[in-house]
C-alpha positions, 0 to 999 in steps of 0.5 A: 769433917766436923761430923766425922770428929763428933761422930768418933768422939761419940764412938769413942764415948760408947765403946770406952764404956763398954770395954771399960765398965761393962767388960771390966777391962779397967785401964787396959780397956782404956788404951785398947778403946783409945788405939781403936778410935784413933784408927777410926779418926785416921781412917774415917779423915783418910777416907773423906780425903779420897771421896769428898768432891770438895778434897779432890780439887786440891789433889791436881798439883800434888800429885804432879809436883811430888814426883818431880821433887821427891828424889831431891827431898830424899837427897837432902835427907840423906845427906842432913841424916849422914851429917847429923850421925857424923857430928854426934858420933864425933862428939861421942868419941870425943867425950870418950877421949876426954873421960879416958884422959881424965879432963872430965 
């Protein structure tokens, strides 16, 4: 994993120098290289997790337990989303009624 991070760092330095200074893209080039470097880090980490034999042993319980508890997790998320939405909507209507009544 450290090798991946160092390789991406060196890749980022190289493409930053190339795009910002050689091709003269300036600040836009810096933001582009940062985005490219982040995506390269994400993809290389994903490939490491998928292809590495040391990470493969950690996937056994995750894949089996994920489908069993996913519907329960989605139910809790759905309930929380609507509860938070109801509270924030209720607070906004009470605040508007106070403003109309001249209480604030």
